[in-house]
N, CA, C and O atoms as a MOPAC input file, in Angstrom:
PM7 MOZYME 1SCF
protein

 N    102.85500 1   113.05000 1    79.82900 1
 C    102.92700 1   112.09200 1    80.79500 1
 C    103.44700 1   112.49000 1    82.42100 1
 O    102.96500 1   112.00700 1    83.44500 1
 N    104.36900 1   113.32900 1    82.35800 1
 C    104.64100 1   113.64300 1    83.74900 1
 C    103.40100 1   114.67100 1    84.24600 1
 O    103.02300 1   114.63900 1    85.41700 1
 N    102.97100 1   115.32600 1    83.53900 1
 C    102.02100 1   116.22400 1    84.22700 1
 C    100.85700 1   115.10500 1    84.53600 1
 O    100.05200 1   115.51600 1    85.37200 1
 N    100.63900 1   114.01800 1    84.13300 1
 C     99.50300 1   113.10100 1    84.55300 1
 C    100.08900 1   112.67100 1    85.84100 1
 O     99.43200 1   112.85500 1    86.86600 1
 N    101.43600 1   112.03300 1    85.90500 1
 C    101.76700 1   111.32900 1    87.28900 1
 C    101.90200 1   112.33700 1    88.42700 1
 O    101.74000 1   112.00700 1    89.60200 1
 N    102.20200 1   113.57000 1    88.04100 1
 C    102.18500 1   114.61300 1    88.94300 1
 C    100.90100 1   114.87700 1    89.67400 1
 O    100.83400 1   115.09500 1    90.88300 1
 N     99.95800 1   114.84300 1    88.90100 1
 C     98.36800 1   115.07600 1    89.14100 1
 C     97.95100 1   113.99800 1    89.78000 1
 O     97.07000 1   114.06000 1    90.63700 1
 N     98.61500 1   112.75500 1    89.38600 1
 C     97.94400 1   111.50300 1    90.33300 1
 C     98.54900 1   111.57200 1    91.47300 1
 O     97.84900 1   111.07000 1    92.35200 1
 N     99.65400 1   112.01600 1    91.89800 1
 C    100.17400 1   112.24200 1    93.33500 1
 C     99.81000 1   112.98400 1    93.92200 1
 O     99.83300 1   112.75000 1    95.13100 1
 N     99.18700 1   114.47700 1    93.41500 1
 C     98.50600 1   115.56200 1    94.15200 1
 C     97.22200 1   114.83000 1    94.80100 1
 O     96.88000 1   114.88300 1    95.98300 1
 N     96.61200 1   114.15600 1    93.78000 1
 C     95.12000 1   113.38100 1    94.45900 1
 C     95.55400 1   112.11300 1    95.02300 1
 O     94.70200 1   111.23000 1    94.92900 1
 N     96.75000 1   111.74900 1    95.63800 1
 C     96.80900 1   111.03000 1    96.79300 1
 C     97.55400 1   109.46900 1    96.35300 1
 O     97.84300 1   108.56000 1    97.13100 1
 N     97.72500 1   109.50300 1    95.03900 1
 C     98.60100 1   108.25200 1    94.71400 1
 C     99.64300 1   108.04700 1    95.08800 1
 O    100.50700 1   108.78800 1    94.61800 1
 N    100.02700 1   107.14700 1    95.93400 1
 C    101.66000 1   107.18000 1    96.65000 1
 C    102.31800 1   106.07900 1    96.47600 1
 O    103.51500 1   105.98500 1    96.75000 1
 N    101.51300 1   104.99000 1    95.93600 1
 C    102.35600 1   103.24700 1    95.61800 1
 C    103.06700 1   103.59300 1    94.25200 1
 O    102.60200 1   103.59200 1    93.11300 1
 N    104.08900 1   103.83300 1    94.61900 1
 C    104.99300 1   103.67900 1    93.49900 1
 C    105.24900 1   102.65700 1    92.10000 1
 O    105.82600 1   102.94000 1    91.04900 1
 N    104.67200 1   101.53300 1    92.46900 1
 C    104.51700 1   100.35300 1    91.75900 1
 C    103.24800 1   100.94200 1    90.62600 1
 O    103.44800 1   100.93900 1    89.41100 1
 N    102.21600 1   101.33000 1    91.11500 1
 C    100.84800 1   101.94600 1    90.41300 1
 C    101.74100 1   103.30900 1    89.26600 1
 O    101.76700 1   103.41200 1    88.04000 1
 N    102.30300 1   104.07800 1    90.25900 1
 C    102.87100 1   105.23800 1    89.39400 1
 C    103.81600 1   104.64300 1    88.21600 1
 O    103.67300 1   104.86900 1    87.01400 1
 N    104.73200 1   103.90000 1    88.77000 1
 C    105.79000 1   103.36600 1    87.65700 1
 C    105.03000 1   102.57000 1    86.50400 1
 O    105.42500 1   102.66600 1    85.34200 1
 N    104.06500 1   101.87800 1    86.80500 1
 C    103.21800 1   100.99400 1    85.82800 1
 C    102.56400 1   101.94900 1    84.68200 1
 O    102.55600 1   101.76500 1    83.46500 1
 N    102.07800 1   102.90300 1    85.35300 1
 C    101.26800 1   103.85300 1    84.60100 1
 C    102.12900 1   104.71100 1    83.62500 1
 O    101.82600 1   105.09200 1    82.49400 1
 N    103.33100 1   104.93500 1    84.36500 1
 C    104.44300 1   105.75700 1    83.49500 1
 C    105.00600 1   104.64600 1    82.16100 1
 O    105.69800 1   105.10100 1    81.25100 1
 N    104.69000 1   103.48400 1    82.19600 1
 C    105.57000 1   102.53600 1    81.30000 1
 C    104.57800 1   102.37600 1    80.16900 1
 O    104.96400 1   101.88100 1    79.11100 1
 N    103.08800 1   102.83500 1    80.35500 1
 C    102.21800 1   102.30700 1    79.37800 1
 C    101.76000 1   103.39500 1    78.52300 1
 O    101.45300 1   104.41100 1    79.14700 1
 N    101.62200 1   103.45000 1    77.12500 1
 C    101.53900 1   104.33300 1    76.34000 1
 C     99.86200 1   104.41500 1    76.08800 1
 O     99.20200 1   103.91900 1    75.17500 1
 N     99.44200 1   105.19900 1    77.20200 1
 C     97.79500 1   105.19400 1    76.90500 1
 C     97.32000 1   105.43500 1    75.65600 1
 O     96.35100 1   104.81300 1    75.21900 1
 N     97.88500 1   106.26000 1    75.03600 1
 C     97.30800 1   106.46700 1    73.47500 1
 C     97.06600 1   105.28500 1    72.86500 1
 O     96.12900 1   105.18900 1    72.07200 1
 N     97.86900 1   104.24700 1    73.15300 1
 C     97.59500 1   102.97900 1    72.41300 1
 C     96.27600 1   102.20100 1    72.54600 1
 O     95.86800 1   101.27700 1    71.84400 1
 N     95.64600 1   102.85000 1    73.72000 1
 C     94.52000 1   101.89100 1    74.13500 1
 C     93.07100 1   102.75100 1    73.92600 1
 O     91.93800 1   102.32000 1    74.13900 1
 N     93.43000 1   104.00100 1    73.47900 1
 C     92.20500 1   104.95000 1    73.22500 1
 C     91.97400 1   104.88200 1    71.55300 1
 O     92.86100 1   104.51800 1    70.78100 1
 N     90.88900 1   105.21600 1    71.21600 1
 C     90.52700 1   105.47900 1    69.54700 1
 C     91.47000 1   106.43600 1    69.22700 1
 O     92.04400 1   107.09100 1    70.09700 1
 N     91.67400 1   106.56700 1    68.03600 1
 C     92.69700 1   107.19500 1    67.19000 1
 C     91.95600 1   108.83800 1    67.31100 1
 O     92.63600 1   109.85900 1    67.21200 1
 N     90.77500 1   108.84000 1    67.49100 1
 C     90.48800 1   110.29500 1    67.24200 1
 C     90.45600 1   111.09200 1    68.74300 1
 O     90.19800 1   112.29000 1    68.85800 1
 N     90.77200 1   110.18100 1    69.86500 1
 C     91.24100 1   110.88500 1    71.22400 1
 C     92.42300 1   110.69500 1    71.39400 1
 O     92.76600 1   110.91400 1    72.55600 1
 N     93.25800 1   110.35600 1    70.69000 1
 C     95.01200 1   110.14100 1    71.17300 1
 C     95.17300 1   111.55200 1    71.81900 1
 O     95.56500 1   111.60400 1    72.98400 1
 N     94.91600 1   112.61500 1    71.18600 1
 C     95.11800 1   113.77300 1    71.85100 1
 C     94.78800 1   114.33800 1    72.86400 1
 O     95.13100 1   115.47300 1    73.19800 1
 N     93.93700 1   113.43600 1    73.58000 1
 C     93.54800 1   113.22600 1    74.94800 1
 C     93.86500 1   111.93600 1    75.77000 1
 O     92.99900 1   111.55700 1    76.55700 1
 N     94.81500 1   111.35600 1    75.68000 1
 C     95.13400 1   110.44700 1    76.21800 1
 C     95.71400 1   110.26500 1    77.61500 1
 O     95.77700 1   109.31500 1    78.39500 1
 N     96.10200 1   111.50000 1    77.63700 1
 C     96.46500 1   111.74300 1    79.26100 1
 C     95.85500 1   112.68900 1    79.90600 1
 O     96.42100 1   113.08100 1    80.92500 1
 N     94.71600 1   113.24800 1    79.57500 1
 C     93.74200 1   113.93300 1    80.33300 1
 C     93.25700 1   112.96500 1    81.40600 1
 O     93.03700 1   111.76500 1    81.23800 1
 N     93.13000 1   113.62700 1    82.47800 1
 C     92.49600 1   112.50100 1    83.45700 1
 C     90.73300 1   112.51200 1    83.08000 1
 O     89.97000 1   113.23000 1    83.72600 1
 N     90.47200 1   112.02800 1    82.47500 1
 C     89.17700 1   111.80200 1    81.99900 1
 C     88.76100 1   110.47100 1    81.35900 1
 O     89.66000 1   110.01000 1    80.65500 1
 N     88.01300 1   109.97000 1    81.39300 1
 C     87.17200 1   108.62900 1    80.97000 1
 C     86.88100 1   108.85600 1    79.41000 1
 O     85.99100 1   109.66800 1    79.15600 1
 N     87.47400 1   108.28600 1    78.42900 1
 C     87.19600 1   108.43200 1    76.95000 1
 C     86.34900 1   107.22200 1    76.38700 1
 O     86.55200 1   106.05400 1    76.72100 1
 N     85.42700 1   107.61000 1    75.54000 1
 C     84.81500 1   106.32400 1    74.94800 1
 C     85.56800 1   105.60400 1    73.93000 1
 O     86.32700 1   106.14400 1    73.12500 1
 N     85.29600 1   104.23800 1    74.01300 1
 C     85.78900 1   103.35800 1    73.21700 1
 C     84.55300 1   102.52800 1    72.50400 1
 O     83.39900 1   102.87000 1    72.76400 1
 N     84.79600 1   101.49600 1    71.65400 1
 C     83.72000 1   100.76700 1    71.37000 1
 C     82.72500 1   100.36600 1    72.25800 1
 O     82.84900 1   100.50600 1    73.47500 1
 N     81.43900 1    99.72500 1    71.56200 1
 C     80.42000 1    99.04700 1    72.33000 1
 C     79.87600 1   100.03300 1    73.48300 1
 O     79.56400 1    99.48300 1    74.53900 1
 N     79.74000 1   101.32300 1    73.40300 1
 C     79.18700 1   102.39100 1    74.21500 1
 C     79.89800 1   101.91900 1    75.43200 1
 O     79.17200 1   101.41600 1    76.28900 1
 N     81.31900 1   101.98500 1    75.71100 1
 C     81.73800 1   101.83200 1    76.76100 1
 C     82.77300 1   102.82400 1    76.97000 1
 O     82.63300 1   103.72100 1    76.13900 1
 N     83.87100 1   103.05200 1    77.83400 1
 C     84.54100 1   103.78800 1    78.31600 1
 C     85.85400 1   103.22900 1    78.67200 1
 O     85.83600 1   102.03200 1    78.96000 1
 N     87.13700 1   103.91000 1    78.72200 1
 C     88.35500 1   103.50100 1    79.19300 1
 C     88.38600 1   104.43100 1    80.43800 1
 O     88.44200 1   105.64800 1    80.26500 1
 N     88.34900 1   103.84900 1    81.80500 1
 C     88.19900 1   104.58400 1    82.67600 1
 C     89.33800 1   105.90600 1    82.85900 1
 O     90.45200 1   105.83800 1    82.34000 1
 N     88.94600 1   106.95000 1    83.56300 1
 C     90.08100 1   108.02900 1    83.61800 1
 C     91.08800 1   107.14600 1    84.41200 1
 O     90.84800 1   106.09900 1    85.01400 1
 N     92.50100 1   107.93600 1    84.25000 1
 C     93.47700 1   107.42000 1    84.78700 1
 C     93.68400 1   107.46400 1    86.49700 1
 O     94.41800 1   106.70800 1    87.13300 1
 N     92.95000 1   108.40700 1    86.97500 1
 C     92.74400 1   108.55200 1    88.36900 1
 C     92.32800 1   107.10300 1    88.77400 1
 O     93.05500 1   106.31500 1    89.38000 1
 N     91.21600 1   106.89500 1    88.40500 1
 C     90.04600 1   105.92900 1    88.90400 1
 C     91.16600 1   104.58400 1    88.75300 1
 O     91.41300 1   103.95700 1    89.78300 1
 N     91.77400 1   104.19900 1    87.56300 1
 C     92.44100 1   102.98100 1    87.32200 1
 C     93.79800 1   103.13400 1    88.53800 1
 O     94.14300 1   102.12400 1    89.15200 1
 N     94.31700 1   104.14000 1    88.72800 1
 C     95.30400 1   104.30800 1    89.82300 1
 C     94.88100 1   103.99700 1    90.98600 1
 O     95.45400 1   103.15100 1    91.67300 1
 N     93.71200 1   104.70200 1    91.40800 1
 C     93.17600 1   104.39300 1    92.54700 1
 C     92.93000 1   102.68900 1    92.82800 1
 O     93.56700 1   101.96300 1    93.59200 1
 N     91.87100 1   102.36100 1    92.00400 1
 C     91.71700 1   101.01200 1    91.99700 1
 C     92.87000 1   100.10100 1    92.29500 1
 O     92.77500 1    99.16100 1    93.08400 1
 N     93.91700 1   100.39600 1    91.66600 1
 C     95.30500 1    99.67700 1    91.54200 1
 C     95.81700 1    99.81300 1    93.09800 1
 O     96.09900 1    98.80500 1    93.74600 1
 N     95.91700 1   101.18000 1    93.66500 1
 C     96.54600 1   101.14700 1    94.82100 1
 C     95.56300 1   100.69300 1    95.96900 1
 O     96.01200 1   100.50300 1    97.09900 1
 N     94.26600 1   100.52200 1    95.69500 1
 C     93.33400 1    99.97500 1    97.08900 1
 C     93.56400 1    98.51400 1    96.98800 1
 O     93.12000 1    97.87200 1    97.94000 1
 N     94.22000 1    97.77300 1    95.95500 1
 C     94.54800 1    96.53100 1    95.94800 1
 C     95.27800 1    95.92600 1    97.13600 1
 O     95.01500 1    94.86900 1    97.71000 1
 N     96.22800 1    96.78100 1    97.38700 1
 C     97.45600 1    96.78300 1    98.31400 1
 C     98.23000 1    95.33600 1    97.82000 1
 O     98.62500 1    94.49000 1    98.62300 1
 N     98.31800 1    95.26600 1    96.84200 1
 C     98.32000 1    93.94700 1    95.89500 1
 C    100.11300 1    93.35500 1    96.37200 1
 O    100.89900 1    94.24400 1    96.70000 1
 N    100.47900 1    92.28400 1    96.37200 1
 C    101.73000 1    91.53200 1    96.46800 1
 C    102.05600 1    91.23600 1    95.27800 1
 O    101.17100 1    90.99300 1    94.45700 1
 N    103.56500 1    91.18800 1    94.88900 1
 C    103.78700 1    90.67700 1    93.70900 1
 C    103.43000 1    89.11200 1    93.34600 1
 O    103.53700 1    88.13200 1    94.08300 1
 N    103.08800 1    89.16100 1    92.32200 1
 C    102.67900 1    87.86700 1    91.35200 1
 C    101.42400 1    87.32700 1    91.77700 1
 O    101.00800 1    86.28600 1    91.26800 1
 N    100.67000 1    88.03800 1    92.81400 1
 C     99.17500 1    87.95100 1    92.98800 1
 C     98.48900 1    87.85000 1    91.83200 1
 O     98.86100 1    88.46500 1    90.83200 1
 N     97.09900 1    86.83900 1    91.83800 1
 C     96.38200 1    86.84600 1    90.87300 1
 C     95.31900 1    87.65100 1    91.04100 1
 O     94.87500 1    87.87900 1    92.16600 1
 N     94.74700 1    88.21700 1    89.83800 1
 C     93.80200 1    89.34500 1    89.72700 1
 C     92.90400 1    88.88400 1    88.97500 1
 O     93.37900 1    88.40700 1    87.94400 1
 N     91.52300 1    88.80600 1    89.07000 1
 C     90.51500 1    88.75200 1    88.06100 1
 C     89.87700 1    90.04100 1    87.71000 1
 O     89.18000 1    90.55200 1    88.58600 1
 N     89.97800 1    90.55100 1    86.76600 1
 C     89.41900 1    91.80100 1    86.16900 1
 C     88.08200 1    91.49500 1    85.44600 1
 O     87.91200 1    90.49700 1    84.74700 1
 N     87.31900 1    92.27700 1    85.63800 1
 C     85.82700 1    91.76500 1    85.07500 1
 C     85.54300 1    92.99200 1    84.16100 1
 O     85.25000 1    94.05700 1    84.70400 1
 N     85.60700 1    92.91400 1    82.89800 1
 C     85.29300 1    94.00200 1    82.15100 1
 C     86.90400 1    94.63300 1    81.31600 1
 O     87.50900 1    95.65500 1    81.64100 1
 N     87.23000 1    93.80300 1    80.36600 1
 C     88.63400 1    94.25100 1    79.88600 1
 C     88.47500 1    95.36300 1    79.46000 1
 O     89.26100 1    96.23300 1    79.83700 1
 N     87.48200 1    95.67500 1    78.60300 1
 C     87.39500 1    97.21300 1    78.02300 1
 C     88.67000 1    97.39100 1    76.87300 1
 O     88.90900 1    96.67700 1    75.89900 1
 N     89.33000 1    98.50900 1    77.31800 1
 C     90.44300 1    98.73100 1    76.20900 1
 C     91.44700 1    97.93500 1    76.59900 1
 O     92.19800 1    97.55100 1    75.70200 1
 N     91.72000 1    97.49000 1    77.98500 1
 C     92.76200 1    96.52500 1    78.28700 1
 C     93.58100 1    97.32700 1    79.22200 1
 O     94.48800 1    96.78600 1    79.85500 1
 N     93.28400 1    98.72400 1    79.35700 1
 C     94.43600 1    99.91400 1    79.95900 1
 C     94.88300 1    99.22300 1    81.39200 1
 O     96.01800 1    99.02700 1    81.82400 1
 N     93.36700 1    98.86900 1    82.08500 1
 C     93.61700 1    98.39100 1    83.45600 1
 C     94.64700 1    97.53800 1    83.85600 1
 O     95.52300 1    97.73200 1    84.70000 1
 N     94.35300 1    96.20200 1    82.87500 1
 C     94.97500 1    94.98500 1    83.01700 1
 C     96.54300 1    95.33400 1    82.72600 1
 O     97.40400 1    94.74000 1    83.37500 1
 N     96.87700 1    96.22500 1    81.82200 1
 C     98.05000 1    96.28400 1    81.68500 1
 C     99.04700 1    96.90100 1    82.83200 1
 O    100.18800 1    96.58700 1    83.17300 1
 N     98.06400 1    97.98900 1    83.32000 1
 C     98.79100 1    98.59600 1    84.56500 1
 C     99.05800 1    97.37800 1    85.95800 1
 O     99.94500 1    97.26200 1    86.80400 1
 N     98.03900 1    96.75800 1    85.70900 1
 C     97.95500 1    95.26300 1    87.07500 1
 C     99.48300 1    94.68500 1    86.47000 1
 O    100.47200 1    94.63000 1    87.20100 1
 N     99.50200 1    94.33100 1    85.24300 1
 C    100.74700 1    93.41500 1    84.92700 1
 C    101.90500 1    93.93400 1    85.09100 1
 O    102.84900 1    93.23500 1    85.45700 1
 N    102.06400 1    95.59700 1    84.78400 1
 C    103.48300 1    96.16200 1    85.21000 1
 C    103.56400 1    95.92800 1    86.75800 1
 O    104.63500 1    95.79900 1    87.35100 1
 N    102.51500 1    95.89200 1    87.26900 1
 C    102.55900 1    95.85200 1    88.71300 1
 C    103.29400 1    94.66200 1    89.38600 1
 O    103.67100 1    94.54800 1    90.55200 1
 N    103.39600 1    93.82600 1    88.36100 1
 C    103.82900 1    92.36800 1    88.66500 1
 C    102.93100 1    91.31400 1    88.98100 1
 O    103.31400 1    90.25300 1    89.47500 1
 N    101.49000 1    91.63100 1    88.65100 1
 C    100.44400 1    91.00500 1    89.24400 1
 C    100.13100 1    90.02500 1    87.81600 1
 O    100.33700 1    90.32600 1    86.64100 1
 N     99.54300 1    88.71800 1    88.40700 1
 C     98.89400 1    87.82500 1    87.01000 1
 C     97.47800 1    88.22600 1    86.84800 1
 O     96.54400 1    88.14100 1    87.64500 1
 N     97.51400 1    88.56700 1    85.94300 1
 C     95.99700 1    88.80400 1    85.69900 1
 C     95.17300 1    88.11200 1    84.59600 1
 O     95.54300 1    87.71200 1    83.49200 1
 N     93.98600 1    88.07400 1    85.16900 1
 C     92.99100 1    87.10300 1    84.22700 1
 C     91.59100 1    88.18700 1    84.12800 1
 O     90.87900 1    88.61800 1    85.03500 1
 N     91.53700 1    88.41100 1    82.67900 1
 C     90.58000 1    89.16500 1    82.31300 1
 C     89.52200 1    88.86200 1    81.42400 1
 O     89.70000 1    88.39200 1    80.30000 1
 N     88.12800 1    89.19800 1    82.05300 1
 C     87.07700 1    88.71800 1    81.19300 1
 C     86.28000 1    89.96700 1    80.60400 1
 O     86.04600 1    91.02000 1    81.19800 1
 N     85.89300 1    89.59600 1    79.22100 1
 C     85.04500 1    90.88400 1    78.83700 1
 C     83.88900 1    90.24500 1    77.72700 1
 O     84.14900 1    89.48400 1    76.79500 1
 N     82.63400 1    90.74600 1    78.08000 1
 C     81.71100 1    90.31400 1    77.32200 1
 C     81.31600 1    90.76900 1    75.78200 1
 O     80.25900 1    90.45500 1    75.23700 1
 N     82.18100 1    91.43100 1    75.28400 1
 C     81.87700 1    92.17500 1    74.06800 1
 C     83.12100 1    91.43500 1    73.10700 1
 O     84.27800 1    91.70300 1    73.43300 1
 N     82.94900 1    90.72000 1    72.19700 1
 C     84.01700 1    90.22600 1    71.21400 1
 C     84.85800 1    91.32600 1    70.68300 1
 O     86.07600 1    91.21900 1    70.54700 1
 N     84.15300 1    92.42200 1    70.37600 1
 C     84.98500 1    93.63400 1    69.72000 1
 C     85.88600 1    94.16500 1    70.51700 1
 O     86.96000 1    94.57100 1    70.07300 1
 N     85.54400 1    94.23200 1    71.86800 1
 C     86.53800 1    94.85100 1    72.69200 1
 C     87.57900 1    94.36000 1    73.09700 1
 O     88.64400 1    94.89600 1    73.40500 1
 N     87.17100 1    93.01500 1    73.09600 1
 C     88.13500 1    91.96800 1    73.59500 1
 C     89.37000 1    91.82100 1    72.48100 1
 O     90.56500 1    91.85700 1    72.77200 1
 N     88.90100 1    91.67500 1    71.34800 1
 C     89.67600 1    91.50900 1    70.24800 1
 C     90.97700 1    92.77900 1    70.17300 1
 O     92.20700 1    92.74700 1    70.17800 1
 N     89.98500 1    93.80200 1    70.10600 1
 C     91.03100 1    95.29600 1    70.32200 1
 C     91.97200 1    95.21400 1    71.40100 1
 O     93.15200 1    95.46500 1    71.15600 1
 N     91.57600 1    94.86300 1    72.68700 1
 C     92.33900 1    94.56000 1    73.94600 1
 C     93.54400 1    93.58900 1    73.49800 1
 O     94.59400 1    94.16300 1    73.21000 1
 N     93.51900 1    92.40800 1    73.42000 1
 C     94.13400 1    91.34700 1    73.12300 1
 C     95.30700 1    92.21100 1    72.16400 1
 O     96.46900 1    92.24900 1    72.57000 1
 N     94.88200 1    92.97000 1    70.73300 1
 C     95.98300 1    93.57500 1    70.03200 1
 C     96.49400 1    94.41900 1    70.71900 1
 O     97.71300 1    94.30200 1    70.84500 1
 N     95.93800 1    95.39200 1    71.31500 1
 C     96.80300 1    96.35400 1    72.15900 1
 C     97.62500 1    95.70300 1    73.15800 1
 O     98.83100 1    95.94400 1    73.10500 1
 N     97.19600 1    94.91800 1    74.06600 1
 C     97.95800 1    94.33600 1    75.04900 1
 C     99.38700 1    93.63100 1    74.61100 1
 O    100.45200 1    93.75100 1    75.21600 1
 N     99.12700 1    92.80400 1    73.31600 1
 C    100.31600 1    92.45200 1    72.75000 1
 C    101.16000 1    93.47900 1    72.16200 1
 O    102.36300 1    93.27400 1    72.00700 1
 N    100.57500 1    94.63000 1    71.80800 1
 C    101.66900 1    95.46700 1    70.96600 1
 C    102.47700 1    96.29100 1    72.18900 1
 O    103.51300 1    96.90600 1    71.93800 1
 N    101.99100 1    96.24700 1    73.31700 1
 C    102.95800 1    96.79500 1    74.54600 1
 C    103.50400 1    95.96000 1    75.23500 1
 O    104.09400 1    96.45200 1    76.19700 1
 N    103.56700 1    94.70300 1    75.13500 1
 C    104.26100 1    93.68500 1    75.70700 1
 C    103.61600 1    92.83700 1    76.86700 1
 O    104.32000 1    92.10400 1    77.56200 1
 N    102.26500 1    92.95400 1    77.05800 1
 C    101.62500 1    92.76900 1    78.19400 1
 C    101.29300 1    91.11400 1    77.79900 1
 O    100.92500 1    90.64400 1    76.72300 1
 N    101.55300 1    90.48900 1    79.00600 1
 C    100.72800 1    89.17600 1    78.49400 1
 C     99.79300 1    88.60800 1    79.93400 1
 O    100.38000 1    88.10900 1    80.89300 1
 N     98.50100 1    88.75100 1    79.90400 1
 C     97.57800 1    88.40300 1    80.07500 1
 C     96.83800 1    87.61100 1    79.74900 1
 O     96.61300 1    87.58500 1    78.53900 1
 N     96.02700 1    86.48400 1    80.72600 1
 C     95.00800 1    85.81700 1    79.95300 1
 C     93.67600 1    86.44700 1    80.01700 1
 O     93.24600 1    87.17300 1    80.91400 1
 N     92.95700 1    85.98600 1    78.70700 1
 C     92.00000 1    86.94800 1    78.21900 1
 C     90.87000 1    85.55600 1    78.29900 1
 O     91.09400 1    84.35400 1    78.44000 1
 N     89.63300 1    86.30400 1    78.14500 1
 C     88.23900 1    85.28600 1    78.13600 1
 C     87.08500 1    86.05700 1    77.73800 1
 O     86.80600 1    87.10800 1    78.31300 1
 N     86.33800 1    85.55100 1    76.69900 1
 C     85.24400 1    86.08800 1    76.16500 1
 C     84.16900 1    85.54500 1    77.20800 1
 O     84.20800 1    84.33100 1    77.40900 1
 N     83.36700 1    86.16800 1    77.78500 1
 C     82.31800 1    85.48300 1    78.44500 1
 C     81.74900 1    86.96500 1    79.38100 1
 O     82.10400 1    88.14200 1    79.31700 1
 N     80.64800 1    86.20300 1    80.29500 1
 C     79.99300 1    86.96300 1    81.12100 1
 C     80.86700 1    87.10500 1    82.44900 1
 O     81.18400 1    86.03800 1    82.97600 1
 N     81.19100 1    87.99700 1    82.90900 1
 C     82.19800 1    88.07600 1    83.93800 1
 C     81.38000 1    88.14200 1    85.37000 1
 O     81.94500 1    88.37500 1    86.43900 1
 N     80.03900 1    87.91500 1    85.23900 1
 C     79.28200 1    87.67700 1    86.43900 1
 C     79.19100 1    86.38200 1    86.81800 1
 O     78.91100 1    86.09700 1    87.98200 1
 N     79.40900 1    85.48100 1    85.91400 1
 C     79.57000 1    83.86500 1    86.01100 1
 C     80.76900 1    83.45800 1    86.46000 1
 O     80.83100 1    82.31100 1    86.90400 1
 N     82.10000 1    84.37300 1    86.44500 1
 C     83.48200 1    83.90000 1    86.71600 1
 C     83.99600 1    83.81400 1    85.62700 1
 O     83.53000 1    84.29600 1    84.59400 1
 N     85.15800 1    83.10300 1    85.74400 1
 C     86.16000 1    82.96900 1    84.42200 1
 C     85.80700 1    81.90600 1    83.51300 1
 O     86.47700 1    81.71300 1    82.49900 1

């Protein structure tokens, strides 16, 4: 984990809320068992439904670019593994996340609950909103 955080800092992630959120979340809980040994590599990894969990730098940069204020509401389109939603939650944001694949959403809900993340989830097509 420390290596990942150092790597993110070297790549320009300076927002301590982002770095602290990433440090709190066990990314290995959001990847399939066969990829747990690569959970902290800065790579996108495959998950179900021919989707991927974004690489940590992408998650960190998107989170930093929000320039968010505490308790701001965020709508995430594409829950995927739930990892990005967890980062936003630990940054102090109110997160609403929409996923079109029931299998992904079910797994994400389990993972989020397991790591103490409370976000609003919805099964649906994010192109039409919440």
